[in-house]
N, C-alpha and C positions, 0 to 999 in steps of 0.2 A: 186407761192413765196408766203410764208407768209405772213400776214399782211395785203395785197391786196385787199381793199374790193369791191365787186364787185357793191353794190349800194352804192351811194353818195348821202350825204344829201344835197338838193337842196334849200329846205322851212320847215321852221317851222311854223304851223299855231297857229297863238295866240289867235284868237278869231274871232266871226261871225263878219259880217259890213252889216247891213241891215237887211231884213226879207226873202229873197230871197234865201240864200244861198250862198252868197259872204262870203269870211275869208280875214281878215287880216292874212300876214304872211312875218315873216323875209327870207330875201333871201340870200343864200350863194355862189353866182356866181357872176361874175365880174359885170354883168349888168342885171337886170332884163329883159330885150330883150331877152336872151339868153334862157329864161323858154320857153319861145313860140314855141320853136326850135325843141321842143319834141314831138313826135307822142305819145309815152306813159310815163306816169309818174307812180312812185309805193307809195302807201300810206301805212303808219304805220309799225309797225313791220315786218307783215305778207307779207308786198311787194305786195298789191293788186293793179293790175294794174289800171289804173284810164286815164281817157281823159281830157285834160284841154280846159276850155270852154273859159274864158277869165284870161287874166292877166293883170292889168297895174299898174303903180307906182303912189304912192299916198304919199307924203313927204319922208321918208324913208322905206318905208315899201311897199310891192304890194298888190294887193287887188285881188284873185283870186276866179274863180267860176270851180268847177269840177262836172262833167258829174255824177246824181243821188243824188246830193247835192242840193236840191231847198226850204229849208226851215230855218228859223233861228236855229229850233230845231236840225236839222241833222248838223248844221254848229257848233252848241254850241259842240255838241258831239266828234266833230274834234281837239277841242282847247289842244294846247299841243304837239299835233302829228305833226309827221316827213314827208315829200314828198320827195322822192328818185328819181335818175335817174340812169340808167344802164350805169355804167363806159363804156361799148361797144359802146354804142349811140353816143359818144363823140369821135371827130378827136381834139387832141391836138397840137397845132402849136411845131415848134422848140424851146427849152428851156421853155417850159412851162410843168407846174407838177400840179397835183391836191394837193390840200392842205393837205388832210386824209393820202398822200402817204407822204408828208415831215416831219409830226409830228412823233417825234422819233429818225428821222436820226441823227447819231453823225456827229459833224463837227470837222473837223481835219486843221489846218492850213497847206497850200499847200508846203510850204519850211521846216517848222521845223518837220512836224507831231503830233505835240501836239495837244492833243485833248481839244476842250474848253468845250465842253459839247452836250446836245442833243437838238434839237429841240421841244420847248413847245408849240409855238404858231407862227403863220405869221399873223402880224400886217398890214391890209389892208387899212387903213384911211389917208395914204400918198401918195405923187406922184410916190413913189416906194414902194414896200413890203418890210417891216422890219421883219427880222429874230430874233426870241426870243429866248433865248437857255438859260438852266441853266447847272453852271459846278458843278463839283464835292462837292465843296465848300456850292453849295447852292444859290451862285450870280446868278442874272441875267446878260445877256448881249445880245445885240441886235447889229446886223449890215445890213446894207442895201443891198438889193438884185440889185447892182447896177455892171457892169462889172469888174471894178476894183477891189471889194471885192468878189464877188460869182465868183469863177472859175471853178468849177465842181459840178455838182450833179449825184450822180448813185443811183438811186433808188434799184437797183438790189444788189446792195452790201451796199445799207443801210449807205452811208456817204455824205458828204457834204465837199468840199476841198473851202478853202477861203483863201484871203491876207488880213489880217486887215490894214486899213490904220493907220499909226502911230498916236499914241494915243487913238486908236478906244475904248480898253477895259481897258484903264487905269483908277483909281478910281478917 
């Protein structure tokens, strides 16, 4: 299926941390603990396989070190770079999806078939994920990923069915 990425962003290197090659990075996974579960990570646009030596949480970022990066200068060259995982290395649970696969899906009303828009972003800073969609008029609509609202996600058909709570999309 098109639009399915083999490699998924898990870390974005921001800057060096110290003089021994450690780096600060934003993480794009549910928990930084997940990062250590992968035997192989993939560095940069070339997806060069690398081994993670260490990973620890520091406030709202992680401090990582990868094999072969052992100086401030080497770490500095990687600033702004991405580290990826291979989607085949991940086992997802039921009703769990990669955010990358949800972006761009069309959202429809399960009862009326009305199209609300396309998923632009998944906001993950609340007790439950919140889907941000953009309708045909350019208006942003938000809905929570709770069972009462999010009825079905079909990655293959590239669509989501929802049952909006009364007043959810009212202006």
